[in-house]
C-alpha positions in Angstrom: 5.8 42.7 39.7 7.0 39.6 37.9 4.3 37.8 35.3 5.0 33.8 36.0 4.2 31.4 33.4 3.8 27.9 35.1 3.9 24.8 32.9 1.2 22.3 34.9 1.9 18.4 34.4 5.0 18.0 36.2 6.0 21.8 37.2 2.7 22.5 38.9 0.7 19.2 39.1 2.4 16.8 41.3 2.6 13.6 39.6 2.5 11.1 42.0 -0.7 12.6 43.8 -2.5 14.3 40.6 -2.7 17.7 42.5 -0.9 20.6 42.9 0.5 21.1 46.7 -1.0 22.8 49.5 2.6 25.2 50.2 2.5 25.8 46.4 -1.1 27.3 46.5 -0.4 29.1 49.5 2.8 30.7 47.6 0.6 31.8 44.4 -1.5 33.3 46.7 0.9 35.2 48.4 2.4 36.4 44.8 -0.3 37.2 43.4 -1.9 39.7 47.0 2.0 41.5 46.0 1.0 42.3 42.9 2.8 39.3 40.5 0.5 37.8 37.6 -0.1 34.3 37.7 -0.7 31.8 34.8 -0.5 28.7 33.7 0.6 27.7 30.2 0.4 24.6 29.5 0.2 22.4 26.3 -3.5 20.8 27.6 -6.5 21.9 26.0 -8.9 23.7 28.2 -11.1 20.9 28.2 -8.4 19.0 30.1 -7.0 21.8 32.7 -10.1 23.7 33.9 -11.6 21.0 36.4 -7.7 20.5 37.8 -6.9 24.7 37.5 -10.6 25.7 38.6 -9.5 26.6 42.7 -5.8 27.5 41.8 -4.8 31.6 42.7 -4.6 32.4 38.7 -4.9 35.4 36.4 -5.4 33.3 33.8 -4.4 30.1 31.3 -2.6 29.9 28.0 -3.8 26.1 27.2 -3.0 24.3 23.8 0.6 25.0 23.2 -0.9 28.8 22.8 -3.7 28.2 20.9 -6.0 29.4 23.7 -5.9 32.6 25.8 -7.9 33.4 28.9 -7.3 36.2 31.4 -9.8 36.7 34.3 -12.3 34.7 32.8 -12.4 36.7 29.4 -11.0 34.5 26.6 -8.7 36.7 24.4 -7.7 34.1 21.9 -9.0 31.3 20.4 -8.3 29.3 17.6 -9.0 25.2 16.0 -8.3 23.3 12.8 -10.4 24.4 10.0 -13.0 21.8 8.1 -10.2 20.7 5.7 -7.7 20.7 8.3 -10.1 18.2 10.4 -10.9 16.0 7.2 -6.8 15.9 6.6 -6.4 14.6 10.1 -8.9 12.2 9.9 -7.7 10.8 7.0 -3.9 10.6 7.8 -5.0 8.5 11.0 -6.7 6.1 9.6 -4.4 5.6 6.7 -1.5 5.1 9.2 -3.5 3.6 12.0 -2.2 5.9 14.3 -3.2 6.2 18.4 -3.8 9.6 18.9 -6.6 12.1 20.9 -7.7 15.4 19.3 -7.6 18.4 22.1 -10.3 20.8 21.4 -11.0 23.3 24.4 -14.7 22.1 24.5 -13.5 18.7 24.8 -11.3 15.5 23.6 -12.1 13.5 21.0 -11.3 10.1 19.4 -11.2 8.6 16.1 -10.2 5.3 16.7 -8.4 3.3 19.2 -5.8 0.7 17.7 -4.0 -0.2 21.3 -4.6 -0.5 24.6 -2.4 2.5 25.5 -5.1 4.9 24.0 -7.4 3.5 26.2 -5.7 3.9 29.3 -4.9 7.2 28.0 -9.0 7.7 27.8 -9.8 5.9 30.9 -7.5 8.6 33.2 -9.4 11.6 31.3 -12.5 9.9 32.2 -11.7 9.6 35.8 -10.6 13.2 35.6 -14.1 14.1 34.6 -12.9 15.2 31.0 -15.7 15.3 28.3 -14.6 12.4 26.1 -16.2 12.7 22.4 -16.2 10.6 19.5 -14.9 12.5 16.3 -18.8 11.9 15.2 -19.8 13.9 17.3 -21.5 17.9 15.8 -19.3 19.7 18.4 -15.8 18.1 17.2 -13.1 20.8 17.2 -9.7 21.1 18.1 -6.2 22.7 17.9 -3.7 20.4 18.9 -3.3 16.4 18.9 -1.3 13.9 21.1 0.1 10.9 19.4 1.3 8.0 20.0 3.5 6.3 17.5 4.4 2.4 17.2 7.6 3.1 15.2 9.3 5.6 13.1 8.3 4.4 10.0 4.4 5.2 11.1 5.7 8.4 12.6 7.6 9.5 9.3 4.5 8.8 7.4 1.9 10.8 9.3 3.8 13.7 9.7 4.7 14.0 6.3 0.7 13.8 5.6 0.2 17.0 7.8 3.7 18.4 7.7 2.0 21.9 6.3 -0.3 22.2 8.6 0.7 20.8 12.2 4.4 22.1 14.0 5.5 18.5 15.9 6.9 18.1 19.3 8.5 15.0 20.1 8.8 13.1 23.3 10.7 10.3 24.4 9.0 6.5 23.5 7.6 7.7 20.3 4.9 10.0 21.6 4.6 13.3 20.1 2.4 16.2 20.1 0.5 18.4 16.9 0.0 21.7 17.3 -1.4 23.8 14.4 1.4 25.7 12.8 2.7 29.0 13.9 1.6 28.0 17.8 3.4 27.3 20.8 3.7 28.2 24.7 6.0 31.2 23.7 3.8 32.6 20.9 0.9 32.2 23.9 2.8 34.6 25.9 3.9 36.8 23.5 0.7 37.3 23.1 -0.6 37.9 26.5 1.9 39.6 27.4 1.3 42.0 24.3 -2.5 42.1 25.3 -1.5 43.5 28.6 0.9 46.1 27.1 3.8 44.0 29.6 7.6 43.6 29.0 8.9 40.5 28.5 11.4 41.6 30.9 8.5 40.7 33.5 8.2 37.5 32.5 9.8 34.2 34.4 9.1 30.5 33.1 8.7 27.2 34.6 8.7 23.7 32.8 10.3 20.5 32.7 9.5 19.7 29.1 9.7 19.7 25.3 6.9 21.7 24.7 8.0 23.9 27.3 11.4 24.9 25.1 10.1 27.6 23.6 8.5 29.3 26.5 11.8 28.8 28.3 13.7 30.5 25.6 11.1 33.5 25.6 11.2 34.1 29.1 13.6 36.5 31.0 14.1 34.1 33.7 13.6 30.4 33.2 13.1 28.1 35.9 13.5 24.0 35.4 11.7 21.9 37.7 12.6 18.7 38.7 13.7 15.7 36.1 14.1 17.2 32.4 15.3 16.4 29.2 19.1 17.4 29.3 19.1 19.5 26.3 16.8 21.9 28.2 19.6 23.0 30.8 21.0 25.1 28.4 17.7 27.1 28.1 17.7 27.7 32.3 18.8 30.4 34.8 17.6 28.2 37.5 17.3 23.9 38.1 14.8 23.7 40.9 13.8 20.4 42.8 10.6 18.0 41.6 7.0 19.6 42.4 6.8 16.5 44.6 10.0 17.9 46.8 8.1 21.3 46.4 10.1 22.8 43.8 8.4 25.7 43.2 8.2 27.3 46.7 12.3 26.2 46.3 12.4 28.4 43.0 11.0 31.1 44.3 12.8 31.8 47.4 15.9 31.0 45.0 14.5 34.4 42.9 13.4 36.2 46.0 9.5 36.1 45.2 9.1 34.7 48.4 10.6 34.8 52.2 13.0 32.1 53.4 
């Protein structure tokens, strides 16, 4: 038996269609029937994943870079920012005039917008029927943030203000994610395997992005899907084509998990 962990965006989800391919879904069904466990391990919080993952053949999800773990309908773990941390974040966002959305497992929250870029992101999630709310909403709670810096000075100022509370994952074009300190896709994977009394030797991770780095390091076998950051290559046991080119199916065949 293997325990498979899939990043969602760019790994399972084909960016060009915004869907998981029918071939991939069928292969996931086959893997589960053969006794393997299938999990999504994503930077997305549950609120922005649920609608697209609802009909996939999964045993569970790890969301928000390890801040939420769900197994067969049961929540095993969930953490969110404290009241003090929320106040610090809102103050820092306003001081730096920074575009961001704050990701909770019950919804996505926006304080203020300073550019069209964030408005475009908000429009995308609304089209996906994701619950988009104001930070003034009584339900405001979050575990991570997506950040859109305008320059390095703004980035340094904001991260310095919150370095005691959050770990930062940086992407090209001055984009970043901030996750509650001590959490990652790897920490979520370790916690889940421990809960299920499974050794890490059963784990296979599939990813393509910088926030997959710790997961790829942690897994017994790591697979890179499609276009990826060059520095991730040293972590990979296998490099596969893109999601659009059925990279998951290609990798599963190479690993002898499905038939050629």
